[in-house]
C-alpha positions as CSV (number, residue, x, y, z in Angstrom):
1,M,30.7,146.7,91.0
2,V,29.4,149.7,89.1
3,Y,31.6,151.3,86.5
4,D,31.4,154.8,85.1
5,L,29.9,154.7,81.5
6,S,31.2,158.1,80.8
7,R,34.8,157.0,80.9
8,T,36.4,156.6,77.5
9,M,38.4,153.5,76.8
10,D,41.4,153.0,74.5
11,V,41.8,149.5,73.2
12,K,45.6,149.6,73.6
13,E,45.4,151.3,77.1
14,P,42.3,150.1,79.0
15,V,41.4,152.0,82.2
16,S,41.6,149.1,84.6
17,L,41.7,145.3,84.7
18,A,38.1,145.1,85.7
19,D,36.6,147.3,83.0
20,L,36.7,145.1,79.9
21,Y,35.6,141.9,81.6
22,E,32.9,143.8,83.5
23,V,31.6,145.5,80.3
24,L,31.1,142.0,78.8
25,Q,29.9,140.7,82.2
26,V,32.3,137.7,82.2
27,S,35.0,136.4,84.5
28,H,38.7,136.9,83.9
29,S,39.0,133.2,83.1
30,A,36.2,133.1,80.5
31,D,37.1,131.3,77.3
32,H,36.6,132.6,73.8
33,D,33.2,131.0,73.2
34,V,31.9,132.6,76.5
35,I,33.1,136.0,75.4
36,V,31.5,135.7,72.0
37,A,28.2,134.6,73.5
38,A,28.2,137.4,76.0
39,Y,28.9,140.0,73.3
40,E,26.1,138.7,71.1
41,R,23.7,138.6,74.1
42,L,24.5,142.2,75.2
43,S,24.4,143.5,71.6
44,K,20.9,142.2,71.2
45,K,20.0,143.7,74.6
46,Y,21.3,147.2,73.7
47,G,20.1,147.0,70.1
48,A,19.9,150.3,68.2
49,D,18.4,152.4,71.0
50,P,19.1,156.1,70.3
51,D,19.5,156.8,74.0
52,P,23.0,158.4,74.6
53,D,23.7,156.1,77.6
54,V,22.8,153.0,75.7
55,R,25.0,154.1,72.7
56,E,27.9,154.7,75.2
57,R,27.3,151.2,76.6
58,R,27.4,149.8,73.0
59,R,30.7,151.6,72.2
60,L,32.3,150.2,75.4
61,L,31.0,146.8,74.6
62,D,32.5,146.9,71.1
63,Q,35.9,148.0,72.5
64,A,35.9,145.3,75.1
65,F,35.0,142.6,72.6
66,A,37.7,143.8,70.2
67,V,40.4,143.3,72.9
68,L,39.2,140.2,74.7
69,S,38.3,138.3,71.5
70,D,41.8,138.6,70.2
71,P,44.2,136.2,72.1
72,E,47.3,138.4,71.7
73,Q,45.5,141.7,72.7
74,R,43.8,139.9,75.6
75,A,47.2,138.5,76.8
76,L,48.8,142.0,76.5
77,Y,45.8,143.6,78.4
78,D,46.1,141.1,81.2
79,R,49.9,141.4,81.5
80,R,49.8,145.2,81.6
81,H,47.2,145.4,84.3
82,A,48.8,142.7,86.3
83,G,52.0,144.8,86.4
84,I,54.0,142.5,84.0
85,P,56.2,144.4,81.5
86,D,55.5,143.9,77.8
87,V,57.5,141.2,76.1
88,V,59.9,142.7,73.6
89,V,59.8,140.8,70.4
90,D,63.2,140.5,68.6
91,R,62.7,141.6,65.1
92,T,66.3,140.9,64.0
93,P,66.2,139.1,60.7
94,V,67.1,135.5,61.0
95,V,70.1,134.6,58.9
96,A,69.7,131.1,57.5
97,T,72.7,128.9,58.0
98,P,74.2,127.6,54.7
99,A,72.8,124.3,53.7
100,R,75.2,121.4,54.0
101,G,75.7,118.5,51.6
102,V,76.5,118.5,47.9
103,V,75.6,121.7,46.2
104,A,76.7,123.7,43.1
105,C,80.1,125.5,43.3
106,A,79.7,129.3,43.6
107,R,82.3,130.0,40.9
108,D,81.6,126.9,38.7
109,P,77.8,126.2,38.9
110,E,78.1,123.1,36.7
111,V,80.4,121.4,39.3
112,Q,78.7,119.7,42.3
113,T,80.8,119.9,45.5
114,A,80.7,119.2,49.2
115,L,83.7,121.5,49.9
116,R,83.1,124.9,51.6
117,C,85.3,127.9,52.4
118,S,86.6,127.5,55.9
119,R,85.9,131.2,56.5
120,C,82.7,132.2,54.7
121,E,81.2,128.8,54.1
122,T,80.9,129.5,50.3
123,P,80.7,126.3,48.2
124,I,84.0,125.7,46.5
125,C,85.3,123.0,44.2
126,P,88.8,121.7,43.8
127,K,89.3,123.9,40.7
128,C,88.7,127.2,42.5
129,M,89.7,126.4,46.0
130,V,92.9,127.9,47.5
131,Q,94.7,125.8,50.1
132,T,95.9,127.9,53.0
133,P,97.6,127.1,56.3
134,V,94.1,127.4,57.9
135,G,92.3,125.2,55.4
136,A,90.7,125.4,52.0
137,R,89.3,128.8,51.2
138,C,87.6,130.6,48.3
139,K,89.8,133.0,46.3
140,A,88.0,136.0,48.0
141,C,88.9,134.9,51.5
142,A,92.4,133.5,50.8
143,Q,94.1,136.8,50.1
144,I,97.5,135.4,51.1
145,A,100.2,138.0,50.9
146,R,103.1,136.8,48.6
147,S,106.3,136.3,50.6
148,P,108.9,139.1,50.0
149,V,111.5,136.3,49.2
150,Y,109.5,135.6,46.0
151,T,108.8,139.3,45.1
152,M,111.0,140.6,42.2
153,T,111.1,144.3,41.3
154,T,112.1,145.6,37.9
155,S,115.5,146.7,39.2
156,L,116.2,143.2,40.6
157,M,115.3,141.5,37.4
158,I,117.7,143.8,35.5
159,R,120.4,143.0,37.9
160,A,119.6,139.2,37.6
161,G,119.7,139.6,33.8
162,V,123.0,141.4,33.8
163,A,124.5,138.8,36.1
164,A,123.2,135.9,33.9
165,V,124.8,137.5,30.8
166,I,128.1,138.4,32.4
167,G,128.4,135.2,34.4
168,G,127.4,133.1,31.4
169,T,129.9,134.8,29.1
170,V,132.8,134.5,31.6
171,M,132.0,130.9,32.5
172,G,131.5,130.0,28.8
173,V,134.9,131.3,27.8
174,I,136.6,129.6,30.7
175,W,134.8,126.4,30.0
176,G,135.6,126.5,26.3
177,L,139.3,127.2,26.8
178,V,139.7,124.5,29.5
179,A,137.8,122.0,27.4
180,R,140.0,122.8,24.3
181,Q,143.2,122.2,26.3
182,L,141.9,119.0,28.0
183,A,139.7,117.7,25.1
184,F,141.2,114.2,25.2
185,T,141.0,113.8,29.0
186,L,137.5,115.0,29.7
187,G,135.1,112.2,30.4
188,I,131.5,111.7,31.6
189,F,132.5,111.9,35.3
190,S,134.3,115.2,34.6
191,M,131.1,116.6,33.1
192,L,129.1,115.5,36.1
193,F,131.4,117.4,38.4
194,L,131.3,120.4,36.0
195,G,127.5,120.4,36.0
196,I,127.3,120.4,39.8
197,A,129.8,123.3,39.8
198,L,127.8,125.3,37.2
199,G,124.6,124.9,39.3
200,W,126.4,126.0,42.5
201,I,128.1,129.0,40.8
202,F,125.0,130.4,39.1
203,T,123.0,129.9,42.3
204,R,125.4,132.1,44.2
205,M,125.5,134.6,41.3
206,M,121.7,135.0,41.4
207,E,121.6,135.2,45.2
208,F,124.2,138.0,45.1
209,A,122.5,139.9,42.3
210,T,118.9,139.7,43.8
211,G,119.6,139.8,47.5
212,R,118.9,136.1,48.0
213,K,115.6,136.1,46.2
214,R,113.9,132.9,45.2
215,G,111.3,131.8,42.7
216,P,110.8,130.7,39.1
217,V,112.0,134.1,37.7
218,V,115.3,134.0,39.6
219,A,115.8,130.3,38.7
220,G,115.1,131.2,35.0
221,F,117.8,133.8,34.9
222,G,120.3,131.4,36.5
223,M,119.4,128.7,33.9
224,A,119.7,131.3,31.1
225,G,123.2,132.0,32.3
226,I,124.2,128.3,32.1
227,A,122.7,128.2,28.6
228,I,124.9,131.1,27.6
229,A,127.9,129.4,29.0
230,W,127.2,126.2,27.1
231,G,126.7,128.1,23.9
232,L,130.0,129.8,24.1
233,Q,131.7,126.5,25.0
234,F,130.1,125.0,22.0
235,L,131.5,127.7,19.8
236,I,135.0,127.2,21.1
237,V,135.0,123.4,21.2
238,P,132.2,122.1,19.0
239,G,133.4,118.5,19.3
240,L,132.4,118.3,23.0
241,A,128.8,119.3,22.4
242,V,127.3,116.0,23.8
243,F,129.4,116.1,27.0
244,G,128.7,119.8,27.3
245,L,125.0,119.2,27.1
246,L,125.2,116.7,30.0
247,A,127.1,119.2,32.2
248,A,124.7,122.0,31.2
249,G,121.6,119.9,31.9
250,L,122.9,118.9,35.3
251,G,123.8,122.5,36.1
252,V,120.3,123.7,35.0
253,Y,118.7,121.1,37.2
254,M,120.8,122.0,40.2
255,C,120.2,125.8,39.7
256,Y,116.4,125.3,39.5
257,Q,116.3,123.1,42.6
258,N,118.3,125.7,44.6
259,L,116.3,128.8,43.4
260,R,112.7,127.7,42.8
């Protein structure tokens, strides 16, 4: 086959499948060493002849060798002229999966840990982890909304404080007056029942004042009310201080357990 030497050739877009192999005078299945040998032989043959036709042959020879000597360009050349679409290379950066095993905690680098956040796989240690219903998570991923039952506004705290003062004052006066009248009949069992009653009464007071809120703040106001009641009872009947402390302590315990 005779090819037209006047045709120009783009390395990326060769004219036809036969052109480059024919320029080097090799078969389509020629290996790399054969292509190199053919190029060296033809280069010596053409030499530095100033004839325009020879220079054109040399230019085509260089272009053919540049494509067929490179495995990737040769494969692309063969695919294109065999009618096979180019292979699209995925350039998306590969995100490395977090290494497993014992590593340094993200928040406390001096602590080695094998725990990881169940959401973002960040290394976490027992000191900085947050236990959630879906597993251990880092503080950034936990973001657990606080239950409205445990949320206290300023107005609710004021109402709880007022209820504690008023309730403690009323209960303290009643407690003191009854204790003064029954000073010789009150015993340890009476104080136990009184303590249970105090815990129940101040639990109901705090629920009414705060709209059935719970938490340490609410429990603290209830316990403060019991302390006020015991203080007034002590002022009225100082001789029953020990028994009064037993009742107050039991009432504080009951109130805390109900409201915490």
